[in-house]
N, C-alpha and C positions, 0 to 999 in steps of 0.2 A: 604822101603827107601834104595837107593843105597849107598854103601860105597864109599869112595874116590878111593879105589883100583879098584872096579868094574866099576866105572865111567870112569877110564882111561884104561880099559882092551883093548880097540881097539888099543892102542898104542903099544901093544905087537907085532903087525903085521907090518913087515918092509914095505910091499907094501902100507899099509894105511898111514904110515909116509911119504913115497915118494909122495903119492897122495896129502896129505895135503900140503906138501911143494910146489909141483908144482902148485896146485890150488891157494895157497897163493900168490906166485910170479906172476902168471898170473893175479890174481884179482888186485893186487897192480898196475901192469902195466896198466890194463884196467881202473882203477879208476883215476890214474894220467893222462892218456891220455884223458879220458872223461872230466875231469876238464879243461885241456888245450884246448880241442876242444870247449867247451862251452864258455870259456873266450875269445878265439880267434874269434869265430863266433860273439859273442855279441859285441866285440870290433870293428869288421868290419861293422856291420849293425845297432847296437843299437835297434834291433827289437825283442821283445819276441817271435814272431811267428817263427823266424829263429831257436830259441832254440828248439821249438816244432818240427820243421822239421828235426832236428838232430835225435831226437827220432824216428820219422817216418821212416827215412832212414835206421835206424838200424833194425826196425821191419819188413819192407816190404819183404825183402828176405825170412824171416822165414815163412811168409804166403804162399809163393809159393813153398817153399822147405821142409816144415816140414814133409810131408808124405814120401818123398824120404829120408830125413835124418833119420826118425825113422826106416824105412825099412832097411836102410844101417846099422844102429846100431844093428839090429837083425841078419844081414847076415855076416858082416865083423867083425874082431877082434876090440873090442872097444878101446883097448890100441893103436892100429895103427891109429884109427880115432883121438884120443886125441893128438898123436904125430903130425899128419898132421895139425891139427887145431892150435896147438901152433906155428908151423912154419908159417902157413898162417897168424896168428895174427901179427907176426913180419913183414910180408910184408905190412900190413896196416900201421904200424908205419913208415916203410921206405917210403911209399907213402906220409905220412904227413910230414916227414922230407924233402922230395924232393920238395913238393909244397911250404913249408915254405921258403926253401932256394932260390927258384926262385922268391919269393915275391908274396904275395896275395893281390889283391884289391877287389876280389869277393869271395863268399863262395862256389861256385859250385865245385871246386876241392876237398874241404873238404867233401862235400856230396858224391862225388865219392868214396873216401877212406872209408867213413862210410858205404856206401852200400856194399863194399867188406867185411868190418868187420861184417856186418849183415849176409852175406852169410856164413861166417865161424862160427858165433854163431849158425846158424841154425843147423849145424852138430855137433857142440861141446856140446850143451845142452843135447840132448838125450843120447849121448854116455857117458857123464860124469855122469848123473844121474843113468843110467843103469849099470855103471861100479862099483859103490861103493858097492853094495851088494856082489860082488865077492871078496872083500878084507877082510871082517870080517864075523864071524858066525852070523846067524840071531838073536840070543839072544842078541847080542851086537850092532845090527844095529841101534836102536833108539839113543843110546849113540853116535855112530859113526856119525849119521846125525847131532846131536847137536854139536859135535866137528867140523865137516866139516863146518857147518853153522857159528860156532863161529870163525873159522879160516878165512872164507870168510869175515865175518863182521869186523874182525880185519884188513883185507886188505882195507875194505871200510873206515876205520878210517885213517890208515897210508897213503894210496894212495892219497886221497885228500889233506891231510896235507902236504905230501912231494911234490905233484904237485903244490900246492899253494905257498909253500915256494920257490921252484925252479923257478916257473914262476915269482913270485914277485921279487926274487933276480936278475934274468937275464933280465926281461922285455920281454921275448920271450918264445914261446912254444917249441923251438927247443930242448933244453936240456931235457925237459920232454919227448918228443917223442923218443929221443935217449935212455933214461933210460927205457922206456917201451919196446923198441925193445930188449934190453939186458935181461929184465925180462922174456920175452916170450921165448927167446933162452934157458935160464937156465931151464925154465919149460919143454921145449922139452927134455932136457937131463935127467931130473928127471923122466918123463914119460917113457923114454927109458930104465931106470934102473929097472923098475918094472917087477915082475914075478908073475902075478896073477894066481889063480887056474883056471883050465879049466872046464867049465860046458858043458855037452852034451845038446844041444838044439834040441827040436823037429823041424824038417824041416818045415819052414813056407810057402814054395811054392812061386809062382811068380804072382799069380792072383791079380787083383785089389781089390778083397774082402779082401785078406790078408792085403793089405796096409791099409785098413780102419778099421782093427780089433781094433786098439787103441780107435777109436771113439765108437765102439760098446761096448767095455768093460766098458768104463767110463760111458756111458749112462745107462747101466744095473746096475752099482753100484752107488746107490744114495748117499752114504756117500762120495765117492770120487768126484762125480759130484758136490755135494753141497759144499765141502771143497774148491776145486780149483776154482769154479765159484765165491764163496764168496770172495776169495782172488783177483780174476780177477777184479771184479767190485769195490771192496773197494779201491784197489791201483790205478786202472784206474781213479777213480774220485778223490781220496784223495791225490795222490802223488804231492808233492810240489817241488821235486828235480829240475825239469826243470827250475823253476823260481828262483832258488837260486841266479844265477848271478844278476837278477834284484834286489832282496832283498839286496845282498851284495853291489851293486853299488849305488842304489838310495834310498833304504828305511832304511837299517841299516848303510850304508856307512862304510863298513869295508874292501873293496878292495879285491884283489886276495887272500891274506893271510887269511882274514876273510872268504872268500868263502870256502877255504879248511877246516876251522873249522866247518862251517855250514854243509858242505857235510859229514864231519866225524862224526858229532853228532849222527845221526841215527845209524850208525855202532857201535858207542860206547855203545849205549843202547842195541843194538842187541847182542853184544858180551857178555855183562854182563848177559843178560837173558839166552843166550845159555849156558854159564858156569853153571848157576843154573839148567837149564833143563837137562844138561848132568849128573849132580850129583843126581838130584831128578827129574826123568822123569815124564811126565804127565801120571798118571796111572788111575785116576778116574775123572769123570765129564769132559771128554775131550771136548765134544761138547759145553757145557756151557762156559768153559774157552776160547774156540776158539771165540765164539760170543762176550764174554766180552772184549777180547783183540782187536778184530776188531773194536768194538765200541770205545774203548780207542784210537785206531789209528785215527779215524775220529774226536774225541773230541779234541785231542791235536794238530791235524792239524789245527783246528779252533783257538786254542790258539796261534800257531805260526803265522797264518795269521794276527791276530790282534795285535801281539806284536810289540813294537817299541824299546824294550830293548834287547840288544844282549844276556845277560845272560838268560833272560826268553825264548828267541827264541831258544837258544842252549838246554835249559832244555826241552822245548816242543819237539824238534826234537829227543832228547835222548829217551823220553817216546814213541814217534812214532816208533822208531826202536825197542824198547823193546817189544811193543805190536805186531809188525809185526813178530818177531822171533818165537813166539808161533805158529802162523799160518804156518810158514815155516816147523817147526819140525813135527807138526801133519800131514800136507799135504804130506810131503815126506815119512813119515813112512807109511801112508795109501797107497800111490801109489806104493812104491817099494816093501814092504813086502806083499802087497795084490795082486801082479801081477806075473804070472809065468815068469821065466827068458827069455823064448823064445819069449815073446812079450813085455818085459820091454822097449825095444827101441821105439816101436811104441806108447806105452802108455806115455812114457817119452816125446816123440815128441809132443804129444797133450798137455801135461802139460807144456812143454817149450813154446808153442804158447800162452797158458794162461798167463804164467809169462811174456813173451815178450809183450803181449798185455797190461798187467797191467802196465808195466814199460815204454816201448817205446811209445806205443800209448797213454798212460797216459801223457807222456811228450808232445806229440803233442796236446792232449786235453787241457792241461794246457796252452801251448803257444797260442793256438787258442782262448781260453776263455780270456786269458790276453790281447790278441790283440783286442778283442771286448769290454771288460769291465774294463781292468786294472788288474795288478798283484794281488793286495789284494782281490778284489772281486772274482777273479778266484779261489784262494785258499780257500776262505770262501765257495764258491759254492761246491768245491770239498769235503771239510770236512762235510758239511751238506749232500751231496749226499752219502757219505760213511755211515753215521749214518742211513740214510733211507734204504740203501741196507741191513744193519744188521737186521733191523726190518722186511723187506720183506722176506729175506732168512730164518729167524727164523720161518716164517709162511709157506714158500714153502717147506722147508726141515726139518720136525719135527724129522726125524730119525737122522739127524746130530745134531740138538739141544739137543736131549735126549741121544746122544751117551755117554756111560760111559767110556769104555776102547777101545783101538785100538789093535786088534788082527791080527796076521799073518794069512792069509787065507790058 
């Protein structure tokens, strides 16, 4: 069992503190902006399908660019990539500001900005994931992952709350987009202040085979393949975030401020769980705990889908976030400590596509299903689908189900 001092050991490293602060600000900016975009789009069209298209617009660039992004993260300094991405994210905010000032009657300009955001995310994800192991010793990496995840989830709480309050108070997304742009610029400055250790990498070459090495590595390692594919299909089916504007507007009737609370609830559950996992890491029966938590993710998605009480809905989303956090910590520890540094970028790029597919394509799936069947049936179908995936994956990946501890390879 970890002591409080060992749980906080990663904070002894200044670069880790800079990284957390930059990631926290960038995530807050992203969450505020995502809420404003969702509310603005739904206000323009009143169609759940358009909310799904927002997620699809963010994901599509990653599908076309993730191999290049992963190769880039293994060939160029990852700190420079993170600096460039923070600056490029601010450009997306400026585009949204410009479109809003000119007056919007259709959603297509917003999709253009979101496509740009997706391009930047394609390069940011692999570089960010592969950069963290350079900031702390390997022995403290699982705790660092938990703190990084906790910080990120804290931003997913504060970002929607702040975005909802600002949007509700001003009646416009303009102030939210301005705040997001400032957050990205400060994150750029923090990334610039870092002085990470230099690791000698084995030259990766330039052949097409090298670019696909991330796929080959994951396919050979059934623990990693099972863990990230379980997360992919569980969140792809069970994610209800895309439909929260529908719930806030038409089912729970809590408005933009209530939407901020709903979007923040999973993050609150995740940050509480991440703090526990940082102090008491998952050391035994990791596979069984992973499956149990993903099952809980699907079960409490069903509770949220059927709830008409705001308190119960918030509680269900809280538990959904708590369950998801266990998967995040186990998956990232497997991927980053089990992968040589010279190919972490390529493996992280594949992992980023899995994450993007589960989140953004999951948003599109939710929007499309809601367009066909309605919002509540769509979330019910997703929750049941997640539970079915858990049962199927427990049979397909017995090595993951029976995994006891997670070791650095």
